[in-house]
N, C-alpha and C positions, 0 to 999 in steps of 0.2 A: 428428459431431463433438460432444465435451463442452464444447468452449470455443468460441463464436461470437464473431468479431471482426472489425470494419470500422472504418475511418476517415471522418468524417465531420468536414470542416471544419477538419482540423487536429488533430482530438482521436481518439484510438483509444479503441475500447469493446470490452472484454473481457467477455463475459458467460458465467458458468458456468451450462450448459445441462443439467442434470440434474433438473429439478424432482421428477420422481417419486422422487427419492432425496435430496431438499432439498439438491441441489447438493453431496454428498460426493463428496471427491477421491480417486478410484480411480487404477489405473495409467495409463489413457486420460487422465484429466484432467491428471494431474502431468505426463505426457509432452507433452501439448500446450501445458501453461503452460510447460514449460521451453523448449520450441521456439518460442513466442511471443516471449518476452522480449528475444532477440538481434534478431529483426524489428524489434520496437519501438525498440530500442536505435540500430538503423542505419539507420532511415527518418528523414530530415531533415524530411518533411512531418508529423511527429507533434510537438506541442508539449505533449501531456499525455495521460495513460491512464486511463481509468476502469474499475475493477472492478466488476460487478455481478453479481447472481444473477437467475436466471429463477425465477418462481413465488413462494411465499411464504418462501423462505429466501436468504439470501446463501451461506453454507454451514455444514454442521454438523460439517465436518472430514473426517477420515480416513473412507472407505467401510467399512461393515459387512463386506463380504466379504474386503477388504485385511487389515481388523484381526484377521478369523478366522485367516488364513493367518499373519499376524505373530505373534500369541499363541503360535502353534506352532512358530514358527522364529524364535529371538531375532537370529540372524545377518540374516535378511530384514527384520527390524524395524528393526535399525539401518541398514541399507541403504535402508529407506523414509526414517527420520529423517534421515539425511545429503543424502539428496535432497530433502527439503523444506527442510532448513537452506540448501542452496544455492540453491534457487528462491525463498526469501524474502528472502537477501542479494542475489541478482540483482534482485528487484525493488526494494529499498533503493537499489541502484547505477544505476539507472536513469537517465539524463540529462534526463529529464522529470519534473515534477512527477506523482505517482500519486494517484489519488483511489479510496477505497473507498464505494462507494454500497449503503450497508447498509439493505436493504428491510424485513428481517423476521428469522427464527430464525438467530442466529448463536453457533455455540458451539466450542470446542476450536480444532482447525485453521483454522475460518473465522474465529474470534478473530484466530488468529495470521497469517493472511493480511492482515486489517485493520491490525493492529499495524505491519506491513512498509511499509503505504502512507503517504504524506505527509500525507495529510487523510483524515478518515473525516467523512463526511456520512452521517447517518443518521435513519430514521424514529421520530417518538414512539413508535409502537406497536411498533416491534422490540423484541425480547428477544435479549438477548444474554450470554454468560457463558462461564467457562473449562471448570468442570464435569469436569476430570479427576479430581478428589478424590472426587467421587459415585461414580465409578466405581472407585475405589481404585487409581488410576494416577498417575503424575506426569507433568506437561507434558512434550512432547518436541519442539515446534514452536516453541520460543521465549517461550511466554508467561511463564514465571518469570524470564527475562532482560528481555523488552521491555517486560512491563507495568509494573514498578515503574519503569523510565525514564521510560515515558509518562505514569503518573498518580501517582506516588509510593509509597512504601513501605508506608504503612498502608492506603490502598485496594487497592493491588494484592494484599496477603497477604489482606486481606479476602475479594475475588473469588475468589482461588486456593485459599485453604485451608478457605473455607465452601462453595464452589462455588455461591455465590449467583448468580440471574439479575437482571439489570437492564433496565430500559426505555431506550428511546433518549434520552429525556428526561434521565436519571440519568447515562446515559453521556457526554452533553455537559456536564452539570453538573460530573461529575468530571474532566473532560479528556481522556475516553477518545476523544470524537468533538468537531470542530470546533463542528459546529452540529446540532440536532436540529429536524425540520420534520415537519408531519404526512404520511403516506405518500402522500396524493394528490397532494401537491405536492413530493415529492422528486426526479422526473425533471426537474422545470424548475429546481429548486435546484442540481442537479448540474449541468444544461447552463449555467447562468448561471455557477456557480463556474468550471467548466472553461474556459468562454469567456474569462474574464480572461487567460489564458496565449496565446490565439491571436495577440495582437499582439505579442507578446515575442519577444526573441532568443532561440532556443533553445540556442546556444553559452554564453550568459550564464545561463540557467536551469542548463544543466549545470555549469558552473564555479561557480555558487554553489552550488547543492548539494553538490558535492564538498567545497568549502571548509568548509561548516557539518557535513559528515559526519567530515571529518578532524579538525576542530577540537574535537568534542563532548567528547572524553575527555581534552583536553588541559588543563593549567593555564591560567588567562586569558591570562599574559603570553606563554606561548608559543603559544596559539591566535591572539593578535593578530599574532604574528611570522608565523605560517602565513597568515594573512589577508592580509597585505601581499605576501607570496610568491605567493600565487594572483593577486593583482590585478596584480602587474607581470608574471607569467606571461602572464595573459589579454591584456594590452597588446601584449607581444612576439610572440605566437604567435597570436593570433585576428583573421583579416582584418577582422572587423566591429566590432572593439573601439571604434573611434572615430564608428560610425555614428551612434549615440545623440546624442554630444554634438555633431557636424557639422550634424546634422537640426535641432537646437534654435539653431545659430548663423545656419542658413539658412532658418528659420522653414518648416520642412517636416515633414511625417511621415517617421519612420525607415523606411527599406527594408531589412528583414531577410530573409535567405532563408527 
Protein backbone atom coordinates (compact mmCIF):
# COMPACT_ATOMS: atom_id res chain seq x y z
CA UNK A 1 0.00 0.00 0.00
CA UNK A 2 1.18 3.50 -0.85
CA UNK A 3 -1.08 5.11 1.77
CA UNK A 4 -1.33 3.78 5.32
CA UNK A 5 -4.56 4.64 7.09
CA UNK A 6 -5.70 4.13 10.65
CA UNK A 7 -8.17 5.70 13.06
CA UNK A 8 -7.00 6.39 16.60
CA UNK A 9 -9.35 7.89 19.14
CA UNK A 10 -11.62 9.50 16.52
CA UNK A 11 -8.82 10.94 14.38
CA UNK A 12 -7.90 9.45 11.01
CA UNK A 13 -4.22 9.32 10.06
CA UNK A 14 -3.33 8.94 6.36
CA UNK A 15 0.40 8.51 5.82
CA UNK A 16 1.95 8.67 2.37
CA UNK A 17 4.26 5.66 2.56
CA UNK A 18 6.73 5.79 -0.32
CA UNK A 19 9.74 7.17 1.55
CA UNK A 20 12.18 5.82 -1.04
CA UNK A 21 10.45 8.05 -3.62
CA UNK A 22 10.01 10.98 -1.22
CA UNK A 23 6.30 10.13 -1.15
CA UNK A 24 5.81 11.07 -4.79
CA UNK A 25 2.26 10.67 -6.08
CA UNK A 26 2.12 7.77 -8.52
CA UNK A 27 -0.95 6.09 -9.99
CA UNK A 28 -1.31 3.77 -7.01
CA UNK A 29 -1.09 6.61 -4.51
CA UNK A 30 -3.59 8.76 -6.39
CA UNK A 31 -5.98 5.81 -6.57
CA UNK A 32 -5.64 4.95 -2.90
CA UNK A 33 -6.20 8.56 -1.84
CA UNK A 34 -9.26 8.82 -4.08
CA UNK A 35 -10.68 5.65 -2.51
CA UNK A 36 -9.85 6.76 1.03
CA UNK A 37 -11.66 10.10 1.05
CA UNK A 38 -15.22 8.69 0.72
CA UNK A 39 -14.42 6.31 3.60
CA UNK A 40 -13.42 9.23 5.80
CA UNK A 41 -16.46 11.26 4.77
CA UNK A 42 -18.83 8.38 5.56
CA UNK A 43 -17.27 7.36 8.88
CA UNK A 44 -19.09 9.04 11.79
CA UNK A 45 -16.31 7.95 14.14
CA UNK A 46 -13.78 10.27 12.50
CA UNK A 47 -13.66 13.86 13.80
CA UNK A 48 -10.48 14.98 11.96
CA UNK A 49 -8.05 13.73 9.32
CA UNK A 50 -4.26 14.09 9.35
CA UNK A 51 -2.11 13.75 6.23
CA UNK A 52 1.55 12.95 6.89
CA UNK A 53 4.56 11.65 4.99
CA UNK A 54 6.84 8.74 5.91
CA UNK A 55 10.56 9.39 6.01
CA UNK A 56 12.15 12.77 5.30
CA UNK A 57 9.49 14.20 2.97
CA UNK A 58 5.83 15.11 3.08
CA UNK A 59 5.55 14.74 -0.70
CA UNK A 60 7.49 15.98 -3.73
CA UNK A 61 4.45 15.87 -6.00
CA UNK A 62 3.82 13.71 -9.06
CA UNK A 63 6.04 10.67 -9.50
CA UNK A 64 8.89 10.86 -12.02
CA UNK A 65 7.76 7.78 -13.97
CA UNK A 66 4.22 9.10 -14.17
CA UNK A 67 5.62 12.41 -15.44
CA UNK A 68 7.70 10.68 -18.12
CA UNK A 69 4.53 9.10 -19.49
CA UNK A 70 2.56 12.32 -19.11
CA UNK A 71 5.03 14.47 -21.01
CA UNK A 72 4.81 12.01 -23.91
CA UNK A 73 0.99 12.02 -23.91
CA UNK A 74 -0.82 15.31 -23.33
CA UNK A 75 -4.23 13.63 -23.08
CA UNK A 76 -2.92 11.41 -20.30
CA UNK A 77 -1.41 14.46 -18.58
CA UNK A 78 -4.81 16.20 -18.68
CA UNK A 79 -6.45 13.10 -17.22
CA UNK A 80 -3.94 13.03 -14.35
CA UNK A 81 -4.45 16.73 -13.60
CA UNK A 82 -8.23 16.37 -13.73
CA UNK A 83 -8.04 13.49 -11.26
CA UNK A 84 -5.71 15.49 -9.01
CA UNK A 85 -8.11 18.44 -9.19
CA UNK A 86 -11.05 16.26 -8.13
CA UNK A 87 -8.97 14.65 -5.39
CA UNK A 88 -7.99 17.97 -3.85
CA UNK A 89 -11.51 19.36 -4.15
CA UNK A 90 -12.69 16.24 -2.30
CA UNK A 91 -10.09 16.91 0.41
CA UNK A 92 -11.45 20.43 0.81
CA UNK A 93 -15.03 19.15 0.92
CA UNK A 94 -14.47 16.60 3.68
CA UNK A 95 -16.91 17.14 6.55
CA UNK A 96 -14.11 17.13 9.13
CA UNK A 97 -11.05 19.34 9.65
CA UNK A 98 -8.06 18.19 7.58
CA UNK A 99 -4.52 18.75 8.86
CA UNK A 100 -1.32 18.53 6.82
CA UNK A 101 1.58 17.47 9.05
CA UNK A 102 4.50 18.68 6.93
CA UNK A 103 7.61 17.03 8.28
CA UNK A 104 10.17 17.69 5.55
CA UNK A 105 10.68 18.20 1.84
CA UNK A 106 7.49 19.41 0.13
CA UNK A 107 7.17 20.70 -3.40
CA UNK A 108 4.79 21.02 -6.35
CA UNK A 109 1.94 18.53 -5.90
CA UNK A 110 2.93 18.00 -2.27
CA UNK A 111 2.48 21.72 -1.67
CA UNK A 112 -0.81 21.58 -3.56
CA UNK A 113 -2.03 18.77 -1.29
CA UNK A 114 -1.11 20.82 1.77
CA UNK A 115 -2.94 23.85 0.36
CA UNK A 116 -6.14 21.80 0.07
CA UNK A 117 -6.04 21.02 3.80
CA UNK A 118 -7.73 23.19 6.41
CA UNK A 119 -4.57 23.51 8.49
CA UNK A 120 -0.84 23.10 7.89
CA UNK A 121 1.42 22.29 10.83
CA UNK A 122 5.04 22.22 9.72
CA UNK A 123 8.50 21.45 11.03
CA UNK A 124 10.84 24.43 11.35
CA UNK A 125 13.43 22.52 9.34
CA UNK A 126 11.08 21.55 6.49
CA UNK A 127 11.74 22.93 3.01
CA UNK A 128 8.70 23.81 0.97
CA UNK A 129 8.28 25.35 -2.47
CA UNK A 130 6.31 25.33 -5.68
CA UNK A 131 9.30 24.78 -8.05
CA UNK A 132 7.27 24.30 -11.26
CA UNK A 133 8.94 27.31 -12.89
CA UNK A 134 12.38 25.91 -12.12
CA UNK A 135 11.52 23.08 -14.52
CA UNK A 136 9.93 25.38 -17.09
CA UNK A 137 6.39 24.17 -16.45
CA UNK A 138 3.22 25.77 -15.05
CA UNK A 139 1.52 24.63 -11.87
CA UNK A 140 -1.23 22.16 -12.73
CA UNK A 141 -2.55 20.99 -9.37
CA UNK A 142 -3.94 24.24 -8.06
CA UNK A 143 -0.94 26.20 -6.75
CA UNK A 144 -1.49 29.21 -9.04
CA UNK A 145 -5.04 29.54 -7.69
CA UNK A 146 -4.92 28.32 -4.08
CA UNK A 147 -1.62 29.88 -3.03
CA UNK A 148 -2.65 33.52 -3.68
CA UNK A 149 -5.87 32.87 -1.79
CA UNK A 150 -3.89 31.43 1.11
CA UNK A 151 -1.03 33.91 1.49
CA UNK A 152 -1.82 36.89 -0.73
CA UNK A 153 -0.87 37.98 -4.23
CA UNK A 154 2.68 39.23 -3.67
CA UNK A 155 4.02 36.37 -1.56
CA UNK A 156 2.36 33.81 -3.82
CA UNK A 157 3.81 35.34 -6.97
CA UNK A 158 7.26 35.38 -5.45
CA UNK A 159 7.13 31.72 -4.48
CA UNK A 160 5.63 30.56 -7.78
CA UNK A 161 7.48 32.81 -10.24
CA UNK A 162 10.91 32.47 -8.64
CA UNK A 163 10.60 28.85 -7.49
CA UNK A 164 12.17 29.87 -4.18
CA UNK A 165 12.32 27.32 -1.36
CA UNK A 166 11.31 28.45 2.11
CA UNK A 167 11.66 26.89 5.54
CA UNK A 168 8.83 25.81 7.77
CA UNK A 169 9.46 28.84 9.97
CA UNK A 170 9.02 31.19 7.02
CA UNK A 171 5.94 29.27 5.85
CA UNK A 172 4.31 30.01 9.19
CA UNK A 173 5.42 33.65 9.10
CA UNK A 174 3.70 34.30 5.74
CA UNK A 175 0.54 32.36 6.61
CA UNK A 176 1.20 29.27 4.50
CA UNK A 177 1.25 27.24 7.73
CA UNK A 178 -0.66 27.78 10.94
CA UNK A 179 2.29 26.89 13.13
CA UNK A 180 5.94 25.88 12.82
CA UNK A 181 7.67 23.80 15.49
CA UNK A 182 10.93 21.85 15.78
CA UNK A 183 10.74 18.61 13.81
CA UNK A 184 11.16 16.52 16.97
CA UNK A 185 7.98 17.99 18.46
CA UNK A 186 5.83 17.98 15.30
CA UNK A 187 4.09 14.63 16.03
CA UNK A 188 3.07 15.75 19.51
CA UNK A 189 1.96 19.14 18.19
CA UNK A 190 -0.19 17.49 15.52
CA UNK A 191 -1.66 15.06 18.06
CA UNK A 192 -2.55 17.87 20.47
CA UNK A 193 -4.09 19.98 17.71
CA UNK A 194 -6.11 17.12 16.20
CA UNK A 195 -7.29 16.24 19.68
CA UNK A 196 -9.11 19.56 19.92
CA UNK A 197 -11.75 18.21 17.53
CA UNK A 198 -12.41 14.92 19.31
CA UNK A 199 -14.91 16.39 21.74
CA UNK A 200 -16.83 18.46 19.18
CA UNK A 201 -19.95 17.71 17.18
CA UNK A 202 -19.03 16.15 13.83
CA UNK A 203 -22.27 17.40 12.33
CA UNK A 204 -21.55 20.94 13.46
CA UNK A 205 -17.98 20.77 12.19
CA UNK A 206 -19.31 19.70 8.79
CA UNK A 207 -21.99 22.39 8.66
CA UNK A 208 -19.58 25.12 9.71
CA UNK A 209 -16.98 24.08 7.12
CA UNK A 210 -19.67 24.08 4.44
CA UNK A 211 -20.89 27.56 5.37
CA UNK A 212 -17.35 28.96 5.37
CA UNK A 213 -16.55 27.39 2.00
CA UNK A 214 -19.76 28.52 0.31
CA UNK A 215 -19.52 32.06 1.62
CA UNK A 216 -15.85 32.65 0.83
CA UNK A 217 -16.42 34.03 -2.68
CA UNK A 218 -19.61 35.98 -1.91
CA UNK A 219 -19.98 39.67 -1.06
CA UNK A 220 -20.22 40.10 2.71
CA UNK A 221 -23.94 40.88 2.79
CA UNK A 222 -24.76 37.77 0.72
CA UNK A 223 -22.39 35.66 2.81
CA UNK A 224 -24.12 36.79 6.01
CA UNK A 225 -27.49 35.78 4.53
CA UNK A 226 -25.99 32.41 3.63
CA UNK A 227 -24.73 31.97 7.22
CA UNK A 228 -28.21 32.53 8.60
CA UNK A 229 -29.65 30.06 6.09
CA UNK A 230 -27.10 27.44 7.16
CA UNK A 231 -27.80 28.15 10.83
CA UNK A 232 -31.57 27.69 10.50
CA UNK A 233 -31.20 24.63 8.25
CA UNK A 234 -28.91 23.06 10.83
CA UNK A 235 -31.48 23.65 13.60
CA UNK A 236 -34.25 22.21 11.46
CA UNK A 237 -32.44 19.18 10.11
CA UNK A 238 -29.75 18.11 12.61
CA UNK A 239 -31.10 15.98 15.52
CA UNK A 240 -28.23 17.01 17.81
CA UNK A 241 -28.47 20.74 17.10
CA UNK A 242 -29.79 21.47 20.64
CA UNK A 243 -27.41 19.15 22.46
CA UNK A 244 -24.79 21.75 23.34
CA UNK A 245 -27.38 24.25 24.54
CA UNK A 246 -29.30 21.65 26.53
CA UNK A 247 -26.09 20.34 28.10
CA UNK A 248 -25.20 23.86 29.24
CA UNK A 249 -28.63 24.41 30.81
CA UNK A 250 -28.48 21.00 32.48
CA UNK A 251 -24.88 21.55 33.64
CA UNK A 252 -23.49 18.42 32.04
CA UNK A 253 -21.08 17.52 29.25
CA UNK A 254 -22.66 17.33 25.78
CA UNK A 255 -23.12 13.88 24.31
CA UNK A 256 -22.23 13.92 20.63
CA UNK A 257 -22.40 10.85 18.39
